[in-house]
Every structure is written in C-alpha cells, then in structure tokens.
C-alpha positions as CSV (number, residue, x, y, z in Angstrom):
1,X,-0.1,0.2,0.0
2,X,1.5,3.6,-0.6
3,X,1.5,6.5,1.7
4,X,-1.9,9.0,1.9
5,X,-1.9,11.4,-0.7
6,X,-1.5,15.2,0.4
7,X,-1.5,16.6,-3.2
8,X,-4.7,18.5,-1.3
9,X,-2.8,21.6,0.3
10,X,0.9,22.4,-0.1
11,X,3.2,21.6,2.5
12,X,4.6,25.2,2.7
13,X,1.5,27.0,2.9
14,X,0.6,29.2,5.9
15,X,-3.4,29.3,7.2
16,X,-4.8,33.0,7.9
17,X,-5.1,33.6,11.8
18,X,-8.8,33.1,12.8
19,X,-10.9,35.9,13.5
20,X,-12.6,35.9,16.7
21,X,-16.2,34.9,16.8
22,X,-18.3,38.2,17.0
23,X,-21.3,38.1,20.0
24,X,-24.8,37.7,18.7
25,X,-27.8,37.8,20.4
26,X,-30.1,35.0,21.1
27,X,-31.8,34.3,17.3
28,X,-27.9,34.5,16.1
29,X,-27.8,38.5,14.8
30,X,-24.6,40.1,15.5
31,X,-24.9,42.6,18.5
32,X,-23.8,46.3,18.2
33,X,-24.1,46.5,14.9
34,X,-26.7,48.2,12.7
35,X,-28.9,44.7,12.0
36,X,-28.2,43.4,15.5
37,X,-29.7,44.9,18.9
38,X,-27.6,48.1,19.3
39,X,-29.2,48.5,23.1
40,X,-27.5,45.4,24.3
41,X,-30.7,44.4,26.5
42,X,-31.8,40.8,26.0
43,X,-35.2,42.0,25.2
44,X,-35.0,45.7,24.4
45,X,-39.5,45.8,24.1
46,X,-39.7,44.2,27.8
47,X,-37.4,46.8,29.3
48,X,-39.2,49.9,28.0
49,X,-42.5,48.3,28.6
50,X,-41.1,48.2,32.0
51,X,-39.9,51.6,31.9
52,X,-43.5,53.1,31.0
53,X,-45.0,50.7,33.5
54,X,-42.8,51.9,36.5
55,X,-43.3,55.5,35.6
56,X,-47.3,55.1,35.2
57,X,-47.5,53.3,38.3
58,X,-45.1,55.6,40.5
59,X,-47.6,58.5,39.1
60,X,-50.6,56.5,40.1
61,X,-49.1,56.4,43.6
62,X,-47.8,59.7,43.6
63,X,-51.0,61.2,42.8
64,X,-53.5,59.2,45.4
65,X,-50.7,60.3,48.0
66,X,-50.9,64.0,47.0
67,X,-54.9,64.3,48.0
68,X,-54.5,64.6,51.6
69,X,-52.1,67.3,51.7
70,X,-53.4,69.0,49.2
71,X,-56.3,69.0,51.6
72,X,-55.1,69.9,54.7
73,X,-52.5,72.7,53.2
74,X,-55.8,74.8,51.9
75,X,-56.4,73.3,48.9
76,X,-60.3,73.6,47.9
77,X,-60.1,69.9,46.7
78,X,-63.9,68.6,46.6
79,X,-65.5,65.5,45.7
80,X,-65.0,66.3,42.0
81,X,-61.7,67.4,42.3
82,X,-60.9,64.1,44.5
83,X,-62.6,61.7,42.2
84,X,-60.6,62.9,39.1
85,X,-57.7,62.7,40.7
86,X,-58.4,59.0,41.9
87,X,-59.8,58.9,38.0
88,X,-56.5,59.8,36.9
89,X,-54.3,57.4,39.0
90,X,-56.8,54.1,38.3
91,X,-56.0,55.0,34.4
92,X,-52.5,55.1,34.9
93,X,-52.5,51.9,36.4
94,X,-54.4,50.4,33.8
95,X,-52.7,51.8,31.3
96,X,-49.2,50.3,33.1
97,X,-51.0,46.7,32.5
98,X,-51.6,47.5,28.9
99,X,-48.4,49.2,27.4
100,X,-48.0,46.1,25.4
101,X,-50.4,47.6,22.6
102,X,-49.1,50.4,20.9
103,X,-52.5,53.0,21.4
104,X,-51.7,52.4,25.0
105,X,-48.7,54.9,24.9
106,X,-50.9,57.2,22.9
107,X,-53.0,56.7,25.8
108,X,-50.1,57.7,28.3
109,X,-49.5,60.6,26.3
110,X,-53.1,62.0,26.3
111,X,-53.0,60.8,30.5
112,X,-50.3,63.5,30.7
113,X,-52.4,65.9,29.0
114,X,-55.6,65.5,31.6
115,X,-53.2,65.7,34.3
116,X,-52.0,68.8,33.2
117,X,-55.5,70.2,32.7
118,X,-56.5,69.3,36.0
119,X,-54.4,71.9,37.3
120,X,-57.3,74.2,36.6
121,X,-58.5,72.6,39.9
122,X,-55.6,73.2,42.0
123,X,-52.4,74.5,41.0
124,X,-50.4,71.7,42.7
125,X,-51.9,68.9,40.4
126,X,-50.6,71.4,37.8
127,X,-47.2,71.1,38.9
128,X,-47.5,67.3,39.1
129,X,-48.6,67.5,35.3
130,X,-45.5,69.1,34.3
131,X,-43.3,67.3,36.3
132,X,-44.8,63.8,34.8
133,X,-45.3,65.3,31.4
134,X,-41.4,65.8,31.2
135,X,-40.5,62.3,32.9
136,X,-43.3,60.7,30.1
137,X,-41.6,62.5,27.2
138,X,-37.9,61.4,28.2
139,X,-39.7,57.4,28.3
140,X,-40.8,58.5,25.2
141,X,-37.3,59.6,23.7
142,X,-36.0,56.5,25.8
143,X,-38.6,54.1,24.0
144,X,-37.5,55.5,20.4
145,X,-33.9,55.1,21.2
146,X,-33.5,51.7,22.2
147,X,-36.5,50.3,19.8
148,X,-36.4,53.0,16.8
149,X,-40.0,53.3,17.1
150,X,-42.0,56.5,18.0
C-alpha cells in the first residue's frame, strides 16, 4: 500500500489567523451592528415596557398620596376634584398593564395632558402634571432610541 495522498494542500502554505467570533444575540444576529441589537438588552421591548409601567405606577401612587396634603394645606379640593385625581390614578394603573399594545403609549400621553388640565382644579396638580409630562417625554425618548419607534 502507498502513503496517503497529500496533493490537496501544499506543505509550505500558512493558514490565515482565525478571526474571533462576534458576539451574537439569542437569534444569532450580531450585537452592536446596524442589523443587530444596538442596545445590548436581552429583550429591549420588555425593558421599555417596564420603564413605562414603572413611570405610570409611580404617577398613580403620587397622585393618590397627594390628595390628603392638598386638602390639609388649604387646597379647595372637593369631591369632584378628588374623583378626577382618583380617576387619573386608576387610568395610569390600567395603562401600565396595557403597554404591550401600541395605542396605550399614545393613551399615556393623553393621560399626561389630562393631568396638566387638572391643574385648573388646583395649582399643585398642574405642577405634578408638568413633572410627569417631562418624565413621560423622557420615557418616550428612551423608547424611540432603544426600539427605533415613536
């Protein structure tokens, strides 16, 4: 028998250095590239929804906790105004649970506008409306940067 045939590769050829493997996402797409996940998050959609839900939940809590101090410190907050504040807080909690749907993000923006309008009932509600409208605008900015959607 003869020796194995080695005609496929010349003896003096040098192989190029192997490139390190690029990090990839769960579906095999490369990260940090225009077609990959530039945010580096495992589930960017879920992270953004969590940020929005947290913001709306904190808003609801602050609204409910603001009722009594406004009443005690000379705010003429009557039954109707308290009902509006509780309604806004309930709306914020409901929207926090519905952020999987695209329309809920728009409804959250409308909620911020309604809170601003409630400033007609008492100036402190208007101040809370300004604060939470600014926070919501930042949340929408983060959503646009991470997901690339408006």
